[in-house]
N, C-alpha and C positions, 0 to 999 in steps of 0.2 A: 562808774569809772574805771578806767582799769591804772592798778597802783600795783607798786610794787616797794618790799623791804628797800632801805639803804645800803642793803650790802648782799642783794639777791639781784642778779643778772639774768633778766627773761631772753630765751636763745627761739629766736624768731628765723625758720628754717625756710628758704624759698627753693631749694633744690628742682621743687616741681612748677616752678613758675621759672624765675631766671635763671636757674639750671636748665631746665629743658631749653631756654631760647640759646644754648652753644647750639651754634652751626653744626647740625648731623646728631643732634643728641638725644631727638623725638621721640618721647616715651609711649608704649601703647598703653592702651585706657589701664589692662588689666595692670601692668607694669605699676602702673603710677597708684592704683590703688592697696599695693604692696609694699610699695614706698611707703606710702603716706600710713601703713598700719605699722612699719617699724619704727618709725619717727614720731608715733604715739608712744609705741610702747618702751621707747628709749625716755623718753620725759620732757620730748620740744614742748615748750609751753605755745607756741603759734605755729602753723603751718599753713602758710602761704602756696593752698591749691593750685592755684590756676589762673588764668585770664579769662572769665566766665562767658565775655563778650567776644573774644578771638574767634571761637568757632562753637558748634555744635559739640565737637568732641570735647574741648576743655570745660563746656559749661556741664556735662553730661559728670567728669569726672569730679569737679567742685563740688557738683551736689550730691555723689555718691560719698564722698568723702565725708561731708561734712555731716552724712546721715552715718556714718561708720564708725566717726573718732568717739574715744570713749573718756580722754583726759585733756586733748589739746584745743585750743581755741582755735577754728578755722577759717579763713581767711581768703577772700577774692579781691583781684587788682582790678579795679577801675578809674578810666580817664575822670577829668573831669568835665562830664557832661552827664545829663540826667539819666539818658537811656543806657548806658556803663553800668551808672549805678544801680539801676532798678534789677538790670539783670544779674550785675555781680550780688546784689541782696536773694533774687530768684534763687541761687545758685548756695549761698551759704545761711540760708533762714534756717535749715534743717539743724543744723548743726548744735551741740548740746551749748557751745558757746562758741556764735559767729563772731566775723570781725568784717568791716568794711575798709578797704584799702584804695584810696584815690589821689591821685599825685596830677600835677602839671610840671613841665620844667620853668623854672624862673629865672636863669640867668638869661643874659642879654639874647646870647646864640638861641636860647631855646624858646624865648618872648618872638625872635621873631619866624618862628614856625606856623604859630596860628593868628601872626599879624596882630597884635594885641598891645594897646599902651600897658603902663604900669595900673594905672586906675581900673582898667576894662580887666584885665587880668586879676587884679582884688575883689572886685566885682565877681568874679565868675568864681572864685576860692570860696569867697562868704557864702554863693549859692550853692553849690554843688555841697561842700560840707554840713550845709543845714542841712540840706536833704537826707544826704549819706545818716545825719544823726537821726532826723526824725524816724527814719526807718530803722536804728539799730545803736544799740546804747553805745556798743565799742567801734569806734571812727581812727582809723589811721590817717595821716595826711601825710605826702612828703612833696616838698618842693625840688624835682627834678634838679638835674646840677648844681645843690645849694653853693658848692664848696667854690663855684666861682660865680655867684649872683653878687651883686652888692650887698653890702653888709646892711645897711639904712632898709633897704628893700626888702632883703629877707626876714629881719626882727620884723615888718612892719607886716609881712602875708602871714608869719607864725602866731603872729596878737593875732591876724583876722580869724585864724584856723582853729587857733583855741577856742576864743569868740562864741566863732559860729559853732563849735560842739566835739571838736577833735580830742579824744582821749589819748593817744600817743601822735607824737610829733617825731619825724623821721628826718634825717637829714643825710642825704645820697651824696657820696661823691661816685657821683655816677660815672665818669671817668676815668678814675684812679690817678686823680691830678694833685690832692691835697698830702701832706706829711704830718707825721704823726704830732708835733707840737701844735700846727695850725687845727690839725684835728681837736686835738684837746680843747684848746682855746675858743674854738668857734661853738661846742658845746656849751663850755663854760658862761660862756659872754652872755650867750640866749637865754641861758636859765636865769643868770644873774641881772639879766635888762629887760625882758619880755614880760609883760603883765600876765600874772596868770602861770605862765611857767612852772612855778612851783607845785602847780595843781595837776599834771601831767608827766607822763613818762616819754623822754627823751630817747630816740632810737639810732643807729649808726647803720651805714649801709654802704658798702666799701667794695670798690673794684681793685682790681691785682694789675692793674696797667704796670706801674714800677716795682711789683713787687712788694707793696705796701700794706697792705688790706688786711692782714692780723696786728701788725702796725697799728695801724690808724683807728682799727674798733678798738685795739684796745687802753690806746690814746682817750678814745671817746668816753669810754668806760670812766679812765681817773678824773676827764672832763664834767662827768655828771651822768652823762649817758646808762641805764638802764634794761637795755636792750638790743641787742647785738644777732642783725641779720645775715645769715651766712647759709651755707649752702655745704651738703656733705660733696668731701674731696675738692672743692672750691672752685667746682661746677658752675660754669656760667659763661655770660659773653666776652669774645675778646679773650683776654687773659684770666678771667673768672671773676670769682667772689673772692670774701672772706671763707677761710674753711673753718665749716664746724668745730671739728675735730681740732686743730690749732688752737683756738680760743679757749674752747672746755677744758685741754688740757694744760693750757698754760696757767687759767687763772686758778686750774686746780695744783699744779707743781708750784707755780710761785706767789699763792698765798700768803708768805710773807708782806710779801710790797703793792698786793692786790688780793684785799681781802673780801673776797666778792662767790658768791655760790651762783650755779646754778644747778639747776634739777635733773641732770643730764647723767643716765645711768649707762657710765663710759664703757660699762664693759659688752656694752653694745655696738660701739664704733664699728670695731674692724667687720664685723659681720655687713653692718649697714653699708660701709665703704666698698667691700665686694661686692654686692648685690649693687648699687647704683654704677660701678664700673663696670657690670654687665650689662645691665640692663641699658645704659646709655650707648656704649661702645665706646667709652673712653676709659682706656686702662690708665690705672693708676702708676706715677713715673716713680721708679727704685727708691729715691732718695726724697720722696716727699716724707714730710714731716709727719710724723706720729702715725701715718696706715701703708707708710712705701713699705716694699720689701727689704729694703737695707737698713729702717729706720732700729731695728734691734738686731742686727748683724755685725758681727767684728771677724776682721780678717788679721788687720796687723797684730803681730805678733804681743806688739808693747800691749794694745788694748787686751788682747786675748787671754794678757797674762795675770793683766789688772780685772778682768773678770770674773776669774778663775778665782783671784784671792777674795775679792770684794765685789758683788755687780755695781754696785754705785758708785765703784771709781771710773765709770763710761757712761753707766747708764741713768738719766734722773727721771724713767718713770719705770713701773713694771710693765711686760710683755702683757701679764694678767689684766693689767688695770683698763686694756684699751681691749681686751677680748683675744687678745692673742695668747694662745696655748704656748707654755712656756717649754712643752719640749714637740718638738715636730713627728720624728720617726718612731711609728709605732705601729703601723700596720702592714702585713704584708698578705703571701698568699694564702695561709695558712687561719687567715682570720675570719671569722665568722661572721653571719647577718646580725647580729647581739651587738658585736665590736663594734662594727661599721654603724649601726642606728647610731651606740651610745656615742663614739666618735664626731659623727656629724652633729649630733646634738650640742656636744661641746664646743663646735665651732657654728652654732647657731642656725642649725639645718634640722627643722619638725619635718619630715617627710610620711607622707601617707603610704600604706601598704604596697601600691603598685610603682610609686615612684623608686621607693626604698630597692625593692625586686628589682627594678630596671636598672638601680646605680649599681646595686650587686655584680649583677652582670658583668658591667663594662669595669667596675672596680677588680674583679676575678680576673678579667682578659689582661686589662693593664699590670696584676700583677706578676700572672705570668711572662709579660715584656720587659717589666725594669726590674733593677734589682732592690732599687727603693723607692717606697712608696709617702711621698712626703703629705702634710696639710695642705699643702697650697695643691698639691695633684686631686686631692679628694673634694678641695673647693670646687676645681674646676670640674669634675664630675657633676657633682652636687646642679651647681649654676646650670651645665647642659639639660639638668633633668627637669629644671623648675621652668615649663614653658606651656603656653598655650596653643601648641602645635598640632596638626591633625597627623595621622600617620600615612596619609596616600600616596604619599611619594617615600621611598625605602632605598637604601642603596644595596646593592646584593652583593657586587662583585667590580673592582676596581683593578685595571691594568693601566702601567703608563710606560712607555716607553721613550727615554730620553736620549740623545745622542748631539753630539756638537756639531752634525752637518744636515741643517734641515729641519723644518718645523719636529716639533712634541707631538707626541700621539697618544692618546685615551682610549682604551676597550671599557665599555660601563655598561654592564647592567644592571636595572632598577625594577623594582617593583612598584605599577601605579595602578592604584584604585586594585590591587590583588592581580594583575595581569605582569608578566615577569617579558621587559622587553630589552633587546639591547641595540648598542651601535658604536660606530667607531671616528670618532672626530680628532684634529688636528688641530694646534695650537701655538702659539708664541712661547712656549713654556709649557710644563705639565699640569700647573692650576689652568690658564686660558684653555688649556687642551681639554681639562676634564669638565671645564662649566660648559665651553662648548656640546660637549656630551651631553649632559645634562639636557642643556636647552634644545639640543634635536632630539630626545624623548619628550619633552614636555616643552613644546612651544611657550614664549611666553612673551608679554611686552614690559616687564621690571625693567628698572635700569638698576647696575648695582653704582650705589652711592661712596661703599666705602670698603675697605678689603684690607685688614690687617690681623699679623702673627703676633703672638709673643708666648718667648719661652717661658713655658710655668715654674720649670724648677729648671738645675744645673745640671749639666753632660751632656753627653750624643745621643744619651735615651730618655731624653729631657720629653714630657711632652709638650707642644705646642698646642696654644688655645689662637684659634681663629677665629673673628669676627668679622659677618661682612651687613653690611645696610642695604636694604634695598629700595624701591620707590616703582610704585605703579599706579595711576590716576590719584595723587594725592597721598593715598596710603605705604605709610614706612612702616616697615618691619625689619628686625635683626634676628640672625641667626650664629649660633655661637657651637661649637666642638672642640673636642679636646682631644686627641691621639699623640703619639710618637713619631706617628707618619702625619707627615705636614701635609701632602696632599691629599692623603684619607681625608683629615681633620676639614679641608677646603673644602671637600665635595662635602662633606656631611653638614657642616654650617650652611654650604648655600642651597641644599636640600632641606635645612630646617627651616631657614627664610620663608624658600617657597610653599612649606607648607603652613608656616606660618601666616602667608599671604593669602592663603587658600582661606583658613577662617576666619581673616578679616572679612573677604569677598563675599563669602557666605552671611554674615555679620550683616554686612553692607545691603545684602539683598542683591549682590550684584549675581549673573548668571553663572553657573559651572560653567567652567574653561573647556573648550573645547581640548581632547589631546590627540592626538596622531602619534599611533605607535610605530615603530618598524621592528619587526620580527623578530624573535633569538635565530640565527643563524646555526 
């Protein structure tokens, strides 16, 4: 049975399951394994690695994460049916510490979906939780939309799940409807009322539709919950989930009124935040709590004066506590490989020799073009270098002509499978013209789902990080690149995504694509 000391709060991370359900946030297999490893290393107690029955890819990812995890409990999600639960167990059973998480919607609105009466649903809960417990000693059960479920019925089904063998009872605020006072009271009342409640761990899972996810989760802890379900950067459906970094740092900073501990190494927060943002294609808003770019930035004269005299005047956390270097500007064009390796290590990146060499070349090029190279510039370079893309497609030369009258023109030379080819294309703007030129040289059916640009640092010489997301035959890939030239960064990100798509095709056993070449003029 899963138990936790009264002053210890378990962190259940669902970035790879609920977070990945954000429209457009699908992660590649290797990216899921990487994020799971980072979560394991930072001290997350339970990693919900995916929904094994959803797809063969999800099953394979959960299974591999289960085999590789060194510390965390690995959990898979399953609906309240035998087939889901069996598939989930097949995926997680390899873990050092496996968990099955099964759920069913219990509110009047959700009961209408499978068209079950209260008694029929109660019987299904007993049957499925019993089956899960017969497979696994660690079973979590969730009444989906619990906060809109009638109290009497919620108490009844929670008791049934406990008697059937559930060791964790999770109370989801599935649509972000509840308020902190209700969140605390609901958990408290269940613990005080339901027989056997003192023998299980109560958990909270909050969505952020009203901006209350973090507050509701902390209130639930005050009410007796000892597990918080959350995601990195608050990633998740609609407005997202409770953000791991927010609840963990709130418990740490305000231990005077919330005397609870987690096992999280908070110094790893910033690195994993950046990696999740990079692989999901969901950038962190500048004013996001804890991990936003402005979280430790001060521009007001009064604030700057206070910071110079005493940092605690306007900062309740130290940047180092979340893995952010206190000093940003230390690298320049005279810096060598050893300094770059050390700096990237400080930022959370351990790179192999070839990766370091590639980033070093691009760092030197950037340092020649920028007066100041910031930590965020290095992070952008590192993220662009950490991928599983092939190098079949490479940009050799790009020239774009823009004017106010008529379409823009892009002249592009690429190397495709070792052969240089060139073309000229027009488009509605320089980026559209560039993408049209790439497609003319390398015809494909991939559809562009997302294109976004974010400035990495300030100033007219700032790097732009470009992210693209493309889909072909159900395969979704992302591409990223950073450069002081936004159009060039766009072209490289587009080609990066195509290179990753080629890797996905090869792994799926797809035929190699036919390439039509246009000779260099």
